[in-house]
Steps between C-alpha positions, in 0.01 A plus 500: 500500500623852426509763770465857370561807713409841357612830638344695217137494387606552136665159478372256238546127515458330167419134494401468866642251742681235303759243600844567362464875440274786405530851363509803728476859382485821695724719706610350831345164412648196670418137447633185651457158348439206726605155384251306297373185673588309183856639488639631830819617324311749282565817700571743220405864554200643316552673165501879555390715203432845652818658361451379142399736217135465402581303182667233712223447753204412283334164573675349197837641609452367853455151358832532315676638810376205703636254243835683486510492880416129509784430253749698711561773242373783724465548874178574688531871411531421127870590497711294265720230649689447174793677336473783250476280193226273633317799649498667157345190346241480779412871461453464127274195529288652777466828309391318183243296690357815663529731194736741679661740252778648715658166586846608605403819682232316700723215615819704542313725744335208680815291542759779512697352208626716215540404134286186515451512125874469447501185712234321295738363231733374772207307651425325176866405450566361847430144614333625817275716287365193326399345832316819596348512151352152551336612826368816332367290210307288750343815648441718190496239224769438239625794295478472125 
């Protein structure tokens, strides 16, 4: 069961109490996940989306963030856990799926990484990039 404590009336919880995580938005929102009875080791923090730009916190985007989080590509605050090259590939795929025009500006500001576009070719050339590409293909579908 999930225990939610709000200090701010403006807090929104999307998805309600769910085992293994939920989405929390709003200033000063805190959530704690309790272990699922089925899996006592599942104690991951809830996915926090309050700080994301509006294009990245639509219901469709939240579904993608959850999948990226489940695959270990981002943390619970949607910050990349990968290097520059893999982050560039992830930004491009997420932006295409969500029809975001300013891909690099949006993700460079969110993640605090500069020149993501320049890192994209490196991602496609590296062996590690292909492993990340396979995970992204499973989330967003294969690129043509």
